[in-house]
N, C-alpha and C positions, 0 to 999 in steps of 0.2 A: 294883467301885465306880465309878460314873460321876457321879452327882449331886454337885455341881451342874454338872458338865461334860458337854458333849455330844460327839458324834462330830466328828472322828475321836478315838478313844481313844488313850491313850498307847501301847498295844500296836500299834495300827494305824499310828501315826506311825513307831514304831521299825521295823515291818515294811516300810513304804514306803522308809525310808532304807536299810535293809539290802538290799532288792531293787534299789534304784537303784545302790548301791555294787557289787553283784554284776554288774550289767549294764554298768557304766561302763567304757569303754575310752578311753585317751588316743589318739585317732586323728585329730589335726588340728583337733578341735573344742574346743580349750582354752577359748575364751571361753564357749562353751555349758556346758562342764563346770564352769567356775568359777562361773557363775551358779547352776547346779543344786547345786553344793557349798554355796553360801551358803544356799540354800533348805533343804538337808538339815541344815545346822548350826542354822538357826532352828528346824526341826522338833524337833531333839534338845534345844534349849534349852526349848521348850514342854514336852516330856516331863519334863525335869529339874524345871521349876517345878511341874508337876502332881504329880510324885512327892514333892516337898518340901511343897507346900501342900495337896494334895488330901485327905489324911486329915483334917486339922483343918477344912478347908472343908466336907467331907462331914458331919462331926459337927455343925458349926454349922448347916448346911442342915437336917439331920434335926431338930435342936432347934427351929429356926424353924417347921418344918412341924408338929411336935408341939404347939407353942404355939397354932397355929391349929386344931388338932384334926384334921389330915389326915395320912395315912400316907405319901404320896409326891406327886410332881409331877402325876401323872395324877389323883389324888383332888383335889388343889388346883385343877386345871383344871376339873373337874366342879363343884366348889363355887363357883368364880367364875362359870361359865356359868349355873348354876342360881340364882345370887343368894344362896346360903347364907351367904356372907361379906360381904354388902353392908353390914352394920353394923360391919364391921371393915376397911374399905377402906384405912385408913392402915397397918394391920399388914400387909395383903396387899401394898401398894405397897412397904413397907419390905423385906419378904421378897424380892420380885422384884428390887428395887434392889440388895440385898445379894448376890443370886445373880449379877446382871450384873457387879458389882464383883469377885466371886470369879472369874468367867470371864475378865475382863480381866486380873486379876492373874496368871493363867496364860498366856493367849493373847498379850497384849501390854501389859505393865504401863506402858509409856510413855504409853498413852492414859488412865491413871487420873487424871493431873493435868489432863486436858482435859474431864472429865465433870462435870456438875452434878447434884445430887440433885433 
């Protein structure tokens, strides 16, 4: 399950952190390791939020797509390109906006209070 989230997936983030930990050696580059450890911790926090929020966000995304009569994001993109949903642009905008908010809630929820609809 990825929608509404994009790459890197939760599994890819966990793999990157695991690989970094496996390669890391304390060899006098403590400052560099500290920086990378903070990045690794942030990546794991993103994974944690995706695991918590992802299933309900996925279900909500699927429901929004169904209301527009499309099966997935690819079909939505085709419908937008061909003008098939031009008479429902407010609904399309709302779906896209809600998807952006879902992505932000996982990637960096601190930005949620900075965005306007």
